[in-house]
C-alpha positions in Angstrom: -19.5 -1.7 -19.5 -16.0 -2.9 -19.2 -13.5 -3.1 -22.0 -10.9 -5.8 -22.5 -8.2 -3.7 -21.0 -10.0 -3.5 -17.6 -11.6 -6.9 -17.6 -10.5 -9.1 -14.7 -7.8 -11.7 -15.5 -7.9 -15.3 -14.5 -5.0 -17.0 -12.6 -3.2 -18.2 -15.7 -3.6 -14.8 -17.4 -2.3 -12.9 -14.3 0.7 -15.2 -14.1 1.5 -14.7 -17.7 1.1 -10.9 -17.4 3.7 -10.8 -14.6 5.9 -13.6 -16.1 5.6 -15.7 -13.0 4.0 -19.1 -12.3 0.4 -19.5 -11.2 1.8 -20.9 -7.9 3.6 -17.6 -7.3 0.4 -15.7 -7.9 -1.4 -18.0 -5.3 1.5 -17.3 -2.8 1.1 -13.6 -3.3 -2.7 -13.9 -2.6 -2.0 -16.1 0.5 0.5 -13.5 1.9 -2.0 -10.7 1.3 0.3 -9.0 -1.3 -2.2 -9.3 -4.1 -6.0 -9.0 -3.9 -8.1 -11.7 -5.6 -11.8 -11.8 -6.4 -14.4 -14.4 -7.1 -17.7 -13.7 -8.8 -20.4 -14.4 -6.2 -17.7 -15.8 -3.8 -17.4 -18.9 -5.9 -15.5 -20.1 -9.0 -12.1 -19.2 -10.3 -9.9 -16.5 -8.9 -9.9 -13.2 -10.8 -7.4 -10.3 -10.7 -7.6 -6.7 -11.6 -4.8 -5.4 -13.9 -4.4 -2.4 -11.7 -3.6 -4.6 -8.7 -1.1 -6.5 -10.8 0.5 -3.3 -12.0 0.8 -2.1 -8.4 3.2 -5.0 -7.8 5.6 -3.7 -10.4 8.1 -1.4 -8.7 10.6 0.6 -10.7 14.2 -0.1 -10.0 16.3 3.1 -9.5 19.0 3.7 -12.0 22.5 4.3 -10.6 24.5 6.8 -12.6 28.2 6.5 -12.1 30.5 9.5 -12.5 33.7 9.4 -14.4 32.9 6.2 -16.4 35.2 4.0 -14.2 34.4 0.6 -12.9 33.3 -0.1 -9.4 
């Protein structure tokens, strides 16, 4: 049995989770950057939170020595 934390998200929910537009989510799916699922091959697109999280890439932090400006 799934819990609310691992339940698939619909298009609008996925877009809100990533703070992007639904159109951006559709583009990611079209490019193959984001897997999408349909129940029985029909109906609304659904997304797994783990797949959405995989798109989030940490940005490396740059530590400057000496406290000067670049």
